[in-house]
C-alpha angles and dihedrals in degrees: 000000000000123000119211123189120212123192109209112207126190142157119255128222095274119202102066094019112144088236093062127083134198096016096301106163094198115133114239131212120254128184144174135179130245121192115213125194126209136179107252093240090055098051108025128070125218090279092049092252116150114253103198124154140166088271088068094056113091126207114260139188140224142190103275092184088072094052102044091257102105146014120254094249092059103021109148116106125179127241113213112196111228107159129033130192140154124282107232093196097053133057110233087007133137139188122218125192112215140199118224115237134184122255092275087068093232112062114084115238114244088250091056099109092167090066089054090053090050090053092054092046089058088068097046113095110249088223088068092065096196116208132185137198116195126203109207114200123188144165125235109217139189121181085004094294130097119272107269095036137085128221124273087253094062136265115332093206137013093263090062096058095098095045120102124253108259090232094051105054129130109210123216107080098070106059110106087338133159130208135067092265092058107032127072123170101011090136091059092043093052095042088052093051092048091048092051091050091047090050089055099252118149101247117184096186148295137235145171113262138222098276126060112267091015123122143163139217124194124216123193159320090231140131115284099262094042096048092050093046091050094047092054090051089048090053090050093049091049093054092045091053093046089054088070091059097045086245129140122222113217121198091175115140097231112002094162119035095210096050133066113278124234122257141178101219111202118218109199136186140165133192089260091053091049094050111122123218114261095209124062110255093017110123098167101102117074094012090058090057090048092050090047091054092048092052090049089050089053089064093046100050094127092052092050096047090048089057098042102079145275118301097023093145090060093053102037096062100132090257133090094038097312139115115231115263086233091063136055127203139144129200148155115283089346115146091179090063130092089235122028119204106204117238093239090053093051093046094046096042093232142053131084145317132230120224102204097187105083114104125232087250094052117125105244091212089059093043093054092042097054092044090052091047087056089050089055092047088054089062104264093132096045094047091060100043 
């Protein structure tokens, strides 16, 4: 007999979720573990390697009345497994991302933003082959301040006496830095990256960010559903690892007004955007599709900002490498723009764009959905009818 553990992960109802404070509507991760038992001959190959696939993962249910997804009198909600990967913290363990369904086992719950992304994808021409790369920033906190800082009220213990006050910091020395005086939380950042790779997630890289105790991990490039699934699993793994260090992970958009906020920049490309010019000197292929998307996004600013996470007005101020939420602009190599067109894309005439507006707390299903809706509004669907 072989025991296999499966960690079921799902998104709660957000808004009035018990995990939220101050009216924050952001959906939070929930998880629980199921132990499955198999006869050895059914689950092990001739070399005793585990043969476990999505087909072995059953649907499950949970108490939706505790997650703002049901009333107590009719509280069961279904978990539908949609993405399976390894569990780097458990031998013979797996993690499965799930969609939340209503009691009939078919109808998506209103909080099921993945289902809404699936619906939009059905209208995107398969020939466009949209791909995303997401840059997840976050803060590592202890006593509600970033690692490497002490509270505004002074050091909480003798070892903090040489740390700066969180409200009196000059940024600049922390980005991609090295050295004990500049780096706080590298052990967690690196353990997280290694865990994601071990789980089978497509990690592009990781780095320390502009503020102390701030870091980033990049997931992708992948198709819309896969990149969002993997980012949610990466967020879950980060919080699980930080638990072991008595450290809080903050995905808040702007937790400290004097420091850089945290974003989840969305790098986006389609087959049209990646189309190379066929004539030497002609740069009017992919870059035209990129510019067309940017112009379509200009007319859908409200829809994008609504999908890009709670507290976006506090982060997109026009300072700290942002464009004000009240403005819209795009430009080559411009990190003060809403949309940055990378220099290599501009020079090559094709490639991808970076939407710098999504918050760190943005739901990646919503981010991909609204960006694909803008693609459709720019004429992608009609041009392939």
